[in-house]
C-alpha positions, 0 to 999 in steps of 0.5 A: 941900008941894012938897018932898014931891011932888017927893020922891015923884016922885023915889022912883017914878023911883028904883024904876024905875031901880033894876032897870035894868042893861044886859044887855050890861054883864056876864055874866048873873050879873053883871047879876043881882048888879048889879040886887040891889046897885042896888036896895039902893042905891036903898033906901039913898038913900030911907032917907036922904032920908026921914030928912032930910024928917022932920028938915026937917018939924020945923025952922023958918027957916034950919035948914029951908032948909039941910036942904032944900038937902041934900035937893036935893043928895041927890036929884041924887046919887041920880038920877046914881047910879041913871041908871048902867046898868053892872053893873060900876059897882054891883059895883065901887063899891056892893057895900059901901054903908057911908056912901058916900051921906053922903060924896057929899053932904058932898063936894058944893061946895053942901053948906052950910058951917055943916053941913060944919064939924060933920062 
């Protein structure tokens, strides 16, 4: 239950951060473009988090612990990315999302070694 409550709180915070881009970080068009990109990034993080939460809900023991560890990493990465309010960051680094979120998680040193060996 705690994981779902924390996830809901993070989702609400993510939605709030998803529209925040510093007006001084680019032209009006760049800022608007970055806001759209940032909203897509927030949605991608949420999509992946929802999938991991669903998987964790169907697991027992060690597997669930590993999946929840991945969720913690995901939430920290999401908070870091969405805290950035610079238009250029989102235009340059997130215009094409692809599998960036997955790579961010799997490159984290806390990512469970057993899972990493299957990547």
